[in-house]
N, C-alpha and C positions, 0 to 999 in steps of 0.2 A: 484644739488644748492646745498651749503655747509649750514652744519646747524650753530647754534650758537657756542656751542660747538667745533667743526671744523674749526671757523673762530678763535674763540679764543686761540684756541692750533695751526694756525698756526703764530699767531703775538705775542705768548709768546714762545711754542718750536720753531718755526722756520720753521714748515713744516707741511702737515696733510697729510697720509694715504690714498688713495683712491683704496681700495681692488675692485676687479673686472674691473677696469675700461674699458679694451680694452677685446674683445672676443677671446676667445681661437682661434680661426681659425685665425686671422689676426696678433695676436703674432708667432702664427705656423708659419706661412707665413714668416715672418719681421726675423724670427730662423731662419729658412733652407736660408734663400736670404745670411743673415751676416755668417753663416757656408763656403756657396758658397764663399763668398769673403776671409775667410780664409783658405780657398781648396789654392786658387788663389797666397797665400802666405806661404803656404806649411804646415798648421796646420789642420790637417783631422781628421774629428768629431771621427771617431771610431778609431784610433790611439792615443791614449793621451800621447806616447812617442815622439811624435811630438808637443806638447806644448807647449817644452820651447824656450824662446826668444834664438834666434842668436844659437839655440842649447846648451846650457846652463842653467843647472833645479836650478842653486839657480839667479838663474834669472828669474825666470817662474814665479813670481808674478805682475811682470811690466805692468805695459798697454800695448797692441796694437796699435802698428802705427793705422793711421788713414784707414778706410776701403772703401773710396770714398763715392760716391754720391749715397743715394738710395732716391730720391726725385720724381724718376721717375714712376707714376702709383703705387700708395701706398695709403692708407689713413693719415689722419693727427689727431694730438691733435682737431681740428672741428670736424672730426664725430665721437668721441667720445661724448657722451649726457653728461657725468658724468663731463669730464676733460672740456668742451664748458663751461658746467654751473662755474665750478669751478672757473676757466680763471674769467669769465665775475662779479663775487661776489667779486674775490680779485681786479679789475682793476676797480672799480667804476667809474673813468673818462674816460675810454674806453681803447684798447689795438688795437696791433697789431694783426693780424691774422700769423699762419703758415701753410706752405704747406706740411711738412714732422716730422717726429715726430725727425730729426735732426742728428746727430753724432753717429755712434756706439759705445759704448765703452766695450772694452773686459778686461779683468783680467783672465789671464791664473793661473792654482794653482801651488802653491810654492812646491818647495822640499822640507822647513820645514815644520813640525808639530804644530810648535807653533806659534798660532797667535799673533801680536804683534801691538801694537797701532803705527799709525803712527807718526810721528814726524818730517821731515821741510817742508810740501808740506801743510798744513794749511792755508786755505785764504777763502776770498769772491772772489764772482763771477762778483758783482755788486757796483755800488758806491751808497753811501746811507748816505744820506745830511740830512735827517730832518726826526724826528720819525713819523711810521707808514704810511711814503709816498713811494707806491710802484709802482716803474719805471721799475721794470723787475725782473724777477722770474725765480726758475730753475725747467722747468718739466725731470722727472724719471721715465723712461718707463722700467720694467725688463720686458724684452722677455724670461728670463729662470727663473727656482726659485731660492732664494738666498739666502743660508742660514746664521743662524750664523759660523763667521768667512769664509764666503764665500767669500771676496771680496764687499762687500758692503759699499758705501761710509758711512766712519766716522763723524758722526755729533757733537756739539757741544749744547747739548738741551737747552732752553732757552737763547740762544747767540744774539736773535735781544733784549730781553728783557736789556739785560748787553749792547748793542749798544745805543738801544732808551736811557739809562741813563747816559751811557757817551758823548752823545751829546746834552742831557740836562743840562748838567754840563758846556758846555761851548765849548767841543773840536769841533775841525773845522780841515778838511780834504782837502786837495786839489786835490788829486788823489785817486784812490784805493789801490794804493800801500803803501799809508801812512795811509789808513785807516786799512787796513790789519798790519801794523805794530803799530799803537796806538790803536787798541785793543788790544792785546797780552800784549802790555805793560801795561797795565791799572790793570793789578791784576799779583799775583805770580803763581798761578792756571792757568792765561792766559796762562803765557811768557815760564812756565813748557810744553807747548800744542811742542811749537818748543824747540825741544831736540837734543844733537847730538847723531847719531844714536845708541851710545854702552849704551845709556839710556833708549834703549828700551827694555822694561824686563813684565816678568808675573806680576812685584811687583809695576810698573807704572800703567797697564793695573787694575789692583785693584785701586789704589789710585784713577785713573779717571773715572771707569767705574762701582766697586761696591755699590756705595751709594755716593748723593747726595756732591758736596760741598756748602758750603752757600757763597757766596760773596755780603757781605753787605746785606744778606737779599735776594739773589736771589738765589734759586738752581740750581747746574750746573752739568753734566756729559757729559761725553760722549758717544755715541750710534752709533747702524750701522742699517743702512736701510737694513730689508731683507723681502723677500715676497715671492708671488708666482708671476710665468710668467703671466702677464696681469694685477699686480698690479703698480700702478703711486703715484710716490713722488712730491708734489709741496710743493715747497719751497719757504720761506721767503727769500727776496736779502740779510740780514742782518745773515743769518745761515753759521756759518764757518764751513767748510767741508775738507776732504782731503780723496786722494783716498787712499785704505785702502789693503792689501794684502792677496791672498786666499787659504786658508790652504785645501779646499774642495777639491771633487773628479772630481766638473766639472766648469769651464771657468763663469766666472760672466759675463754674456751678455747682455748689456742693451743700452739702448737709451735715449739722453742726448739731449731736444731743450731750448732755452732762447728765454723768450716771454714778451715785453718790454710793458713798456706803449705805448698808442698812440701820448705824447708829446714827449715820450726816442725816437721813432723808427724816427717819423719825426726830431728832431734832428741829429740823425746818420744818419739820410740819408741827411738831407742840410751839412753837415759837410764832408761826405766822396764823395758828388758832386762834380766833375772837374768843374773849379770854368773858 
């Protein structure tokens, strides 16, 4: 069950960090299965020289392609009482259940040793049309340790507050892509998130990450989602985020699942059902 402080953190910062939400033995089993799948693509756990994408060290930080279906015979978010109760707290009007922890995401270590903020990949995953109306969330499960600079998802802290204010000012978006563009266009600091690759520098890191930037009364900064194996991040639909490079010595291993409200899931099933 989420505390009042955690609920406030979810609705303002955009995420809540649930430490040790999944048992160590379960996480280890997931990690072993992911490495089994990686080995089928030539990525060998005990051979870091095989971790580069297409044999090119300069591409090492890029996420690995999809690893297939891991649903059969494994636990789901419903099996963690911490995660289950947190989801129930967030979805007051009911939610859909999930039978797996979702897609594995893997980011291999880069050859570069300096971590730089992402540029063109900032986005929302959920359409968000009304302040505090939660139609969907992202659930990130770390299945190995993710340290600073280790490929953890980069997020804009307090982006839900900024999006709520934008919507309350009368902004309307007909689709998710327009929502992404409109949000970034609402302030120069947000617009600077999506920059040319050549703009990705240590100085830009400092500008966005070393201190809060006041956006008309709302403090904003970029953070990395880091933690231990078994930690879960429950993310608000209006949390702007981006995949980040990995300059650590281990691959970033994560599972990601989208959970929808019951109403949204019913809508998705209706429009996707053959007529």
